[in-house]
C-alpha positions as CSV (number, residue, x, y, z in Angstrom):
1,P,79.1,16.8,-36.2
2,Q,81.6,14.5,-34.6
3,P,80.6,11.0,-36.4
4,V,80.5,12.6,-39.6
5,L,84.0,14.0,-39.3
6,F,85.5,11.4,-37.0
7,G,83.8,8.2,-37.1
8,N,84.6,4.9,-35.5
9,M,84.2,5.4,-31.7
10,A,83.3,9.7,-32.2
11,F,80.1,9.3,-29.6
12,G,82.2,12.5,-28.6
13,A,85.4,14.0,-29.4
14,V,87.5,16.9,-27.8
15,N,89.8,19.2,-30.1
16,I,93.0,19.2,-28.7
17,V,95.1,22.3,-30.3
18,P,98.7,21.1,-30.0
19,K,101.0,23.6,-27.8
20,R,103.4,25.7,-30.5
21,M,105.2,28.5,-30.7
22,E,103.4,31.2,-32.0
23,D,105.7,34.8,-32.0
24,E,109.3,34.8,-33.2
25,G,112.3,34.9,-30.4
26,R,113.1,32.5,-28.1
27,T,111.3,31.3,-24.8
28,N,112.4,29.1,-22.5
29,R,111.1,27.5,-18.6
30,L,111.9,25.6,-16.1
31,L,109.8,24.0,-13.2
32,G,110.4,21.6,-10.1
33,A,108.4,20.6,-7.6
34,G,108.4,18.1,-4.8
35,G,106.8,16.8,-1.7
36,K,106.2,14.0,0.6
37,H,107.2,10.3,-0.6
38,E,110.1,10.8,-2.9
39,T,107.4,12.9,-4.9
40,F,109.1,14.8,-7.4
41,T,108.0,16.7,-10.8
42,A,110.5,18.4,-13.3
43,L,109.6,20.2,-16.8
44,A,111.6,22.0,-19.1
45,E,110.2,24.2,-22.4
46,N,112.1,25.8,-25.1
47,G,110.2,27.5,-28.2
48,F,111.8,29.3,-30.8
49,G,110.7,31.3,-33.9
50,A,112.6,32.7,-36.8
51,G,111.5,33.7,-40.3
52,G,109.1,30.7,-41.2
53,L,110.7,28.3,-38.3
54,S,109.4,27.5,-35.3
55,S,109.6,25.1,-33.0
56,W,107.7,23.9,-29.4
57,V,110.2,21.7,-27.4
58,T,108.8,19.9,-23.7
59,L,110.6,17.5,-22.1
60,S,109.1,16.2,-18.6
61,H,109.6,13.5,-15.9
62,R,107.4,12.7,-12.6
63,Q,108.2,10.0,-9.8
64,S,107.1,9.0,-6.4
65,D,107.3,6.1,-4.1
66,G,103.3,6.5,-3.0
67,H,101.8,6.6,0.3
68,R,102.4,2.5,0.8
69,E,105.2,0.2,0.2
70,N,105.1,-1.2,-3.7
71,A,103.3,2.0,-4.9
72,D,106.3,3.6,-6.8
73,G,105.8,5.1,-9.7
74,E,107.1,7.5,-12.7
75,V,106.6,8.7,-16.2
76,N,109.0,10.4,-18.4
77,N,107.9,12.2,-21.6
78,F,109.4,14.0,-25.0
79,Y,106.8,16.8,-26.6
80,G,107.9,18.4,-29.7
81,N,106.0,20.6,-32.5
82,F,108.3,21.9,-35.2
83,A,106.6,24.3,-38.3
84,Y,107.7,25.9,-41.4
85,T,105.4,28.7,-42.9
86,I,106.1,28.4,-46.5
87,N,104.3,31.2,-47.2
88,D,100.9,33.1,-46.5
89,N,98.5,30.3,-47.5
90,W,100.7,27.0,-46.8
91,E,101.9,25.5,-43.8
92,T,103.4,22.3,-42.9
93,S,104.7,20.4,-39.6
94,L,105.7,17.8,-37.6
95,L,104.5,16.5,-33.8
96,V,106.1,13.8,-32.3
97,N,105.3,12.3,-28.9
98,Y,106.9,9.9,-26.5
99,Q,106.6,8.7,-23.3
100,N,107.3,5.8,-21.2
101,G,106.2,4.7,-17.6
102,L,106.2,2.3,-14.9
103,A,103.7,1.4,-12.1
104,N,103.9,-1.1,-9.3
105,D,100.6,-2.8,-7.9
106,P,100.8,-2.8,-4.3
107,R,97.6,-4.7,-4.0
108,A,94.8,-4.9,-1.4
109,E,96.1,-4.3,2.2
110,D,94.5,-7.3,2.9
111,A,95.6,-9.7,0.1
112,A,97.2,-12.8,0.7
113,P,101.5,-12.5,-0.1
114,I,102.9,-13.0,-3.2
115,P,106.7,-13.2,-4.0
116,I,106.7,-10.7,-6.6
117,V,105.9,-7.0,-6.7
118,E,103.7,-6.5,-9.9
119,R,104.4,-4.3,-12.4
120,Y,102.9,-2.4,-15.6
121,E,104.8,-0.6,-18.2
122,T,104.5,1.7,-20.7
123,E,106.1,3.0,-23.8
124,S,104.7,4.5,-27.0
125,T,105.6,7.0,-29.9
126,F,102.8,9.4,-31.5
127,I,104.1,11.3,-34.9
128,V,101.8,13.5,-36.8
129,G,102.8,15.3,-39.9
130,T,100.7,18.1,-41.9
131,V,100.7,20.0,-44.8
132,A,97.8,22.5,-44.8
133,H,96.6,25.6,-46.5
134,Q,94.2,28.2,-46.4
135,Y,92.5,30.7,-48.7
136,E,90.0,33.0,-48.7
137,Q,87.4,30.4,-49.7
138,F,88.9,27.0,-49.1
139,S,91.0,25.1,-46.7
140,G,92.4,22.3,-45.7
141,F,94.7,19.4,-44.8
142,I,96.3,16.7,-45.3
143,K,97.9,14.5,-42.4
144,V,99.9,11.4,-42.2
145,Y,99.8,9.5,-38.9
146,W,101.4,6.9,-37.1
147,E,101.2,5.5,-33.1
148,A,103.0,2.2,-32.0
149,G,104.1,1.3,-28.3
150,E,103.9,-1.9,-26.2
151,T,103.1,-2.7,-22.2
152,E,104.8,-5.4,-20.2
153,W,102.3,-6.2,-17.6
154,Q,104.4,-8.6,-14.6
155,Q,101.5,-10.9,-12.6
156,F,101.5,-13.5,-10.2
157,D,99.1,-16.7,-11.6
158,A,98.0,-17.4,-8.3
159,G,95.1,-19.6,-10.2
160,P,92.9,-21.8,-10.6
161,P,92.9,-23.0,-13.6
162,P,96.3,-24.0,-13.6
163,P,99.3,-23.1,-13.5
164,V,98.9,-21.9,-9.7
165,G,101.9,-19.8,-8.1
166,E,103.7,-19.0,-11.1
167,A,104.8,-15.7,-12.5
168,Y,103.9,-14.2,-16.0
169,T,104.0,-11.4,-17.9
170,N,101.7,-9.8,-20.5
171,F,102.9,-8.6,-23.6
172,T,100.9,-6.1,-25.5
173,E,102.5,-4.6,-28.7
174,F,100.6,-2.4,-31.0
175,D,100.5,0.3,-33.9
176,N,98.2,2.2,-35.2
177,Y,98.8,4.3,-38.8
178,G,96.9,6.1,-41.5
179,I,96.0,9.1,-43.3
180,R,93.8,12.2,-43.4
181,L,92.5,14.2,-45.9
182,Q,89.9,17.2,-45.7
183,E,89.0,20.1,-47.3
184,R,86.3,22.6,-46.7
185,L,85.0,25.2,-49.9
186,E,83.2,28.3,-48.3
187,L,80.8,29.3,-51.4
188,E,80.0,32.8,-51.6
189,D,76.2,32.3,-52.3
190,G,76.2,28.6,-51.1
191,P,76.4,26.6,-48.2
192,A,80.2,25.7,-46.8
193,I,80.9,22.5,-47.6
194,T,83.4,20.0,-45.7
195,A,84.7,16.8,-47.4
196,G,86.9,14.5,-46.3
197,W,88.8,11.0,-46.9
198,D,89.8,8.6,-43.7
199,L,91.9,5.8,-44.3
200,Q,93.0,4.0,-40.7
201,L,95.0,0.9,-40.5
202,Y,95.4,-0.3,-36.6
203,G,96.4,-3.8,-34.9
204,G,98.8,-5.2,-32.6
205,R,99.9,-8.9,-31.2
206,V,99.2,-10.1,-27.5
207,E,101.7,-13.0,-25.6
208,D,101.3,-14.2,-22.2
209,I,104.7,-15.8,-21.2
210,Y,105.1,-17.9,-18.2
211,E,108.6,-18.0,-15.8
212,T,109.0,-21.5,-16.2
213,T,106.0,-23.1,-17.9
214,A,106.2,-23.0,-21.6
215,A,103.1,-24.9,-22.1
216,A,100.8,-22.0,-20.3
217,N,102.4,-19.7,-22.9
218,D,99.4,-18.2,-24.7
219,I,101.0,-16.4,-27.9
220,Q,98.4,-14.3,-30.0
221,P,99.0,-14.1,-33.9
222,E,99.2,-10.4,-35.2
223,R,95.5,-9.2,-36.2
224,R,95.2,-5.8,-38.4
225,L,91.8,-4.2,-38.9
226,R,91.1,-0.7,-41.8
227,N,88.3,1.6,-41.5
228,N,88.7,3.3,-44.9
229,A,86.0,5.9,-44.9
230,F,84.5,9.3,-46.6
231,Y,82.3,11.9,-45.4
232,I,80.8,15.2,-46.5
233,N,79.2,18.1,-44.3
234,L,77.0,21.3,-45.2
235,D,76.0,24.0,-43.3
236,K,75.0,27.6,-44.0
237,D,74.0,31.1,-42.4
238,F,71.0,32.8,-43.2
239,D,70.0,36.0,-41.6
240,F,66.6,35.5,-39.8
241,A,64.3,37.7,-37.3
242,G,67.9,40.0,-36.2
243,G,70.1,36.9,-36.2
244,T,71.8,34.0,-37.7
245,L,69.8,31.0,-38.8
246,T,72.5,27.8,-39.2
247,P,71.3,24.4,-40.7
248,S,73.9,21.8,-40.6
249,A,73.6,18.3,-42.3
250,G,76.8,15.4,-42.9
251,L,76.9,11.7,-43.6
252,R,79.8,9.3,-43.5
253,Y,80.3,6.1,-44.9
254,N,82.7,3.8,-43.6
255,F,84.1,0.7,-45.0
256,A,85.4,-2.0,-42.6
257,K,87.9,-4.8,-43.3
258,E,86.6,-7.2,-40.7
259,F,83.0,-5.7,-39.5
260,D,79.9,-4.4,-41.4
261,D,80.0,-1.3,-43.3
262,E,78.3,1.4,-40.9
263,Y,77.6,4.9,-41.5
264,G,77.8,8.3,-39.4
265,A,75.2,11.1,-39.6
266,Q,74.2,14.4,-37.7
267,A,71.8,17.4,-38.2
268,S,71.5,20.7,-36.5
269,L,69.5,23.7,-36.5
270,S,70.7,26.4,-34.2
271,Y,69.9,30.5,-33.7
272,T,72.2,32.9,-32.5
273,R,71.0,36.5,-31.4
274,G,73.1,38.8,-29.1
275,D,74.6,36.7,-26.6
276,T,72.1,33.8,-27.0
277,R,72.2,30.7,-28.8
278,V,69.3,27.6,-29.3
279,Y,70.2,24.4,-31.1
280,A,68.7,21.3,-31.8
281,N,70.7,18.6,-33.1
282,F,71.2,14.4,-34.4
283,A,73.4,12.5,-34.6
284,R,74.0,8.8,-35.3
285,A,77.2,7.4,-34.1
286,F,79.0,4.0,-34.3
287,N,81.3,1.7,-32.0
288,Y,83.3,-1.4,-33.7
289,A,84.7,-4.1,-31.3
290,G,88.5,-3.8,-31.3
291,L,91.5,-6.1,-30.7
292,Y,90.7,-7.6,-27.8
293,A,87.6,-9.1,-28.7
294,A,89.1,-10.8,-31.1
295,I,91.5,-12.2,-28.4
296,F,89.1,-13.1,-25.9
297,S,87.5,-15.4,-28.8
298,D,90.6,-17.0,-29.1
299,R,91.6,-17.5,-25.5
300,W,88.2,-19.0,-24.8
301,S,87.9,-21.2,-27.8
302,G,88.7,-24.3,-25.4
303,F,85.4,-23.6,-23.5
304,G,82.9,-23.4,-27.2
305,V,83.3,-20.2,-28.3
306,S,84.5,-20.2,-31.8
307,P,87.9,-18.3,-32.7
308,D,86.3,-16.0,-35.4
309,A,83.1,-15.1,-33.0
310,W,84.4,-11.9,-32.9
311,K,83.8,-11.2,-36.8
312,D,80.0,-11.8,-36.3
313,L,79.8,-8.8,-33.2
314,D,77.5,-5.8,-34.8
315,A,78.4,-2.2,-34.6
316,E,77.8,-0.7,-31.4
317,T,75.0,2.6,-32.5
318,I,73.9,5.4,-31.0
319,L,71.1,7.9,-31.9
320,H,71.7,11.4,-29.8
321,Y,68.3,13.9,-30.0
322,E,69.4,17.3,-27.7
323,V,67.8,20.6,-27.4
324,G,69.4,23.6,-25.6
325,V,70.0,27.1,-24.6
326,E,73.1,28.7,-24.4
327,Q,73.6,32.4,-22.8
328,A,77.0,34.3,-22.9
329,L,77.5,36.1,-19.6
330,D,79.2,39.4,-20.6
331,D,83.1,38.2,-20.9
332,W,83.2,36.3,-17.5
333,G,80.9,33.5,-18.2
334,R,78.8,31.2,-20.3
335,L,75.6,29.3,-19.2
336,T,74.1,25.9,-21.1
337,I,71.0,24.2,-20.6
338,S,69.9,21.0,-22.9
339,V,67.9,18.2,-23.0
340,Y,68.8,14.7,-24.2
341,Y,67.3,11.4,-25.3
342,D,70.1,8.2,-26.5
343,D,69.0,5.4,-27.9
344,V,71.5,2.5,-27.9
345,S,71.4,-0.7,-30.1
346,D,73.4,-3.7,-29.8
347,A,75.8,-2.7,-27.0
348,F,79.0,-4.0,-25.9
349,N,79.8,-5.6,-22.9
350,F,81.7,-8.4,-21.5
351,D,80.6,-11.4,-20.5
352,S,81.8,-12.0,-16.6
353,P,83.3,-15.2,-15.0
354,P,83.0,-17.9,-15.0
355,P,84.2,-18.7,-18.4
356,P,83.9,-18.2,-21.2
357,V,84.9,-14.2,-21.2
358,S,84.2,-12.4,-24.7
359,L,82.7,-8.9,-25.8
360,T,79.1,-9.8,-27.0
361,N,76.3,-7.3,-28.0
362,T,73.9,-7.5,-24.9
363,G,71.2,-5.9,-25.9
364,D,69.2,-2.3,-26.5
365,Y,69.0,0.9,-24.0
366,Q,67.7,4.2,-23.8
367,L,68.9,7.4,-21.9
368,F,66.8,10.5,-20.9
369,G,68.5,13.4,-19.1
370,T,69.6,17.1,-18.5
371,E,72.7,19.0,-18.5
372,I,73.4,22.4,-16.6
373,F,77.1,23.6,-17.8
374,L,78.5,27.0,-16.0
375,F,82.0,28.2,-17.5
376,L,82.8,31.3,-15.7
377,T,86.2,33.5,-16.3
378,P,85.9,35.8,-13.2
379,Y,89.4,37.2,-14.0
380,K,91.1,38.3,-17.8
């Protein structure tokens, strides 16, 4: 149900469960490791739980000089997950993740020398506040999130076109924020209904600032996009032929600020008996062009591209069909075999040089294939 529950770009989704303190008490962990080329890793963790309060905090640092000159880099990270259980049905939490890092570019071994060491630096902060509830027949949450960061990419412009032989820095600033509201109602004699509303606002700005030649600077205006979506999904279990038959269907409708409105959809049917599950599903997913499409349209407007050409891009869409069988292998594994067919329309692709370089809808294509997945747990 990813296209229904998550919307734009949800061709596939991974459910990452944030680490948290589950029990009362305290736990601490220190970890250090080192290796060649001044490679070093350090990590400190602390978990705390008392009454309805819990927290999990992680600090980490990684660095290395790399196996070549000018191949060094480092990453620093802070993670905190703080929760308060109000009662048996309600809980609040706050998750904070901060990181910064840098990496130097040693360039290709046979590349011509340049007078600077090119470097890429990043910094970002991600915060999610959640209020969730759980009752016998209904559950849900409201999440408010904010993510912001910046990158600095120090480069050397060897041209052409001019200027030639000058260092410059590409600055990128971004921020994304929004609200996710979801409620699931499990009717005693009817289907389980999952419904929700998502509001997402995202944007940023990009600048290329040259060391001395101000006329070569490229300063892009700040741009902001918006997605506003409503969705509903239904599923129900039926006793059938000694097993469980589960049909499911859902629809999501997305209102976009700069692009045409789009929808995501899914329908599936699965049958489970004992350790075997057979399934068939269909999904329609969509992918809007992002901020870099607008940036490329503006940067190459001197080559006959309209600065607003990106607004005419259609969303990339995919129709996905899949049938498969999943077999549990006692307690030590699981085997899945599936066959799928994908029909992609208005696929995105960047036109390659010579200029203009821009994002375009290049056409349609189809994929047909099979997947065999074996998951083993030889020891518990």
